N, C-alpha and C positions, 0 to 999 in steps of 0.2 A: 504494500500500500504506500502510495506517495504521501509524505507527511502533510503536504499542503492540501491534500484531499480529506484529511481526517476531520471529523466533526463528532466530538465526544457526546454531544447531546443526542446523536442519532445511533449510538451503540444499542444493540437490541436488548430489550428488557429480559430479565431472568436469564442472564448468560454469563459465561466465564470463558475467556480465550486469551491467546497470545498472538502477536503478529510482529512483523518488522516494519518500521517506518523509514521509507527511503528519503534521504536528504539531498544527495548530490552524487553525480558520477565519480568513480575513482579512476585512476590512470589505467588500471588493468581491465577496464570495461565493465566492472561490477559497480555496486553503489555503496556509498557511505550510508549506513542505516542504523537505527537505534532499536533495541528490543523494547516491546510494549506489552504490558499485561493489564488486563482489566476484568473487573467483576461488576456486573450491573444487577441490582436487585429487582425484584418483581414490582416494587412500589417506588414511586418517585420520591426523591430526597436529595440531600446535598451531594456535591461532587468533591471528593478528596483527591488531591494530586500528591503523589509521593515520588521524589526524585533521588537517584543515587549516582555516585561516581561522576559528579560534575567536575571533579578533579580526578585524573586518571589513576592516581596512586592511593585512592581512598576506597576501601573495599567493604565497609560496613553496610552500605546500601545495596551492594551487589548481592550480599547474602540475605539481608533483612527482607527485601522486597519479595523475592520468590517464597520466602517462608510465610510472610503475610498472605500472599496469594494462595498458598496451599491451605491456609487455615480458614479463609473466608468463603462461605458458600452463598450463592445468589439468593437462596430462599431464606437466608438469615439476615440479609442486607437490605437496608433502606437507602436508596440512592446509588451512587456510582463511585467505585474505587478505581482510579487510573494511575498507572505506575510505570516509570522508566528506570530500570535498575542500573543502566550504564548510559549516561548522557554524553560523556566526552569519550566516544569510542576511539578516535585517533590517539588520544593520550593514554587511554586504558590499554590499547594494544601494545604500546611502547613502554608501559610502566613509568609514565611521566605525569607530573602534575598538569602541565600544559601541553598543547598540541604540538607534535613534531612537524606537522604540515605547514602551519603558518606562525608558530611560535606564540599563539595567543592563549590566554587564560580564560576559559569559558565563563568562570565566575566573575569576570570583569568586563564582559562585552554585551550584557543584556541592556536593552531589548533586542540587540542584534540587527542584522541587515540581510534581507532575502537575496541580495545580489553581491554579497561580500564573500569573504573566505569561508572555508568549511566551518570554522568555529563560529563565525558571525551568523552563518545560516542555521546552524544547530540552535543557537541562542534565539534567533528570530522565530523559528517554528515552535520551539518549546514555549516561548512567551505567548505567541498568538494562538496556538492550537491547544495548549494545555493550561498555562497559568491564567490567561485572561478569562476563560469560561469556567474556571474552578471556583468553588466556594471556600476552600481552605487549601493551603500548600504546606507540605513538610519537605525540607531539603536535608538529606542525610549526609553530613560531612564528618571528617576527622582530621587529625593532624598530618595525615599522609606520612611520607617517608621521613621528612626532615624535622617535623615539629611534634612535640608532646603536649597534649592538651587534655584536661580532665573530661570525662564524659559529662555532657551538659546539654541543656536545651536553651536556645537563645531566641530573642525576639526584639523587635523595635517597640519601645515603650512610649505611648502617648495617651492623652486623656480623651481622645476622640473615639468614636464608635469602632473604627478600624483597629486602633491600638488596644482597646479593651477586648475585642474578639481575639486578637493575637495573644494577648496576655492570658486569657482564659484557656486557650488551647495549649499554651506553654505549660501552665500549671497542671492541666489535665494529662499532659504527656507523662508526668510522674517521675521526672529526674530528680536526683538529689542536689544537683547544682543547676541553678537558674541564672542566666546572664541576660540582663535587660540593657537595651541601648537607647539612649535618647535620640530623637530624630535630628537631622535627616540620616537615613541609612546611606552609607557611601554608594555611589552609583555603580552600575554594571552587574549587580548581584541578582540572583533570583528573587530575593526579598525586596530589593528596590523596584524590580519590575512588578512584583505583586502589589506593592504599595501604590505604584502609579496606576494600576488597574483597580485599586480599591479592594483587593483580595487579602484577607488575613493570612499571615505566613509565619512559620517558625523554622528553625534549623537546629541540627545537632552538631556537636563536636565529640571527639573521642580520642583515645591515645594513639590509635593508628600504628604507625611504624612499619607499614607494608604488610600488616597482618590484621585480620579482623578477629579481635578477641571474642571468644564465645559469649562472655558476659555482656559485651557491648551489643552483639547481635541479638541476644535474648532481651536486653533492656530496650533496644530500639523496636524490636518486634512487639513487645508489650506496650511501648509508648505509642506506636502507630495505632494499635488496637484501642488503647485508651482514648485517643483522639476521636476515633470512630464512635466509641461509646458516648463521648462528650457531645458529639454532633448528632446523637440519636440515630446513627446509622446502624449500630449494633445494640442489642439489649445488654443491660447490665451497667455497673458503675466502674469507672476507671480504678485500676489497681495502683495506688499511689505509694511512693517511697517518702520517708521523712526528708524534708528539705534541710540540708546541712549548710549550704552556702547560697545566699541570694545576693548576686553581684550586680554591679552597674558600671558601665563604661561605654566608650564609643564603639568598641568591638572591631575597630579597624586593624586587623592583623597585618596589613601592609605597612603600618607605621608603628614600629616597636623598637626596643633597645637593640642597637646593632653594634657590631664590633669595628673599632677604628683600625685594627691591625689584623693580619693573617696569623694563623697558628693553630693551637690545640685548645679547645674550650672545655672547661670543667666547671659545672655549676656548683655553688655552695648551698643552694636552696632547692626545695622540692615544690612540685605543683601544690597550689592552694596554701602555701606558707604565707603568713602575714609578714610584711616587710615594712621598714621605715625609711624615710628620706635619707639618702646617702649610704644606705646599707650595701655592702658588697654582695652581688648576686653570683659572681664567679670570676674566674681568671682565664686569660689567654696566655699560653706559654709557647716558647719557641722549641725547636727540636732538641735542645739541650736541657729543657725543663725549667728554664728561667722565665719568670713572669714578665710579659711584655705589655700587658694591659690588665687593669682591674675594672671589671664591669659593675657599675653601681646603678641604683635607681634614684631618680630625682623625686619620686612621689611615694607616699605611703599607700598600702593596699594589699592585694592578694595576687600571688603569682598565678597567672592563668595560662602561660605558654612558656616552654623552654625548648631550646634547640636540642634535638636528639643526636645529631651527627657531630662528633667532636671536631673534625677538621673544619676550619672556617677560613673564609676569605674576607678581605676588607668589605665592609658593608653588609655582611650576612646578618640576618635577624637572629637574635639570641634569646630574648625574653620579653614578656609583656606583663605589666602590672595593672590591675584594674581595682575599682573601689567596691565597697559593700553598699547595699541599699541602706540608707539612713546615715551613711558617713558624710 
């Protein structure tokens, strides 16, 4: 099926199926295409969109989405569940965060361009054919290969109706760590596209590392199911975990503490540690073991990201500190 011909409002009632969505021709004569799974209940209700592998080195969504698909039956569902387990197929095939074809980061080019490069085209058709007609969006992310992030649910926090619906969905997801972001959401994201369309949206992070931890897949599977219960798509109440950390910050992980030198980075802190202004977060050493830079934080808060790979080049991201709600 050509992606541009997809109309999720016309998917047959009381059905469950998979398909390939063709985006653009490849050099070998085949097509760039995305895997698509859907379950449509017998009765009309909300449309929930779940996305995975927007970054090609993040595997939690690749496992979670088929597991959710296996568990949901049309006769138990009100509304429609539509899912893409691998959005960034070019990057996924190459085990990279961004596309090797055009060098672009899919999570930074939304709402895309129908006449652009392959990454821009994927973003455009996901935005137009899936995000825009949805009633709620969940984008499953993790730290990928290079970054370590605690398992969490994130959303854009605002006091308008859209912000309140996103917050309610985030709380219903049932994560122990919640990260809210004051608007505006940085551009180019699935969440920024959803916001522009007036669609509530949330996203996950997890430890990643080139490996989908079973605990994260289980937690995300429960979280997606919880949101369906919250939206009254499935019977029952969400299975919630106690909230241990309710955090607040801009959430822009493109702007973090970086290294001024190259070398070998070793952190002195752990994820979710409380830190103070001026505190040392880690060191960068040369091949002889001598410290060539001490990495410190200018702000107090909670460590939400640490670089996983020890080898660093000038300008590489090392750490991010965010605040707590109420601080």
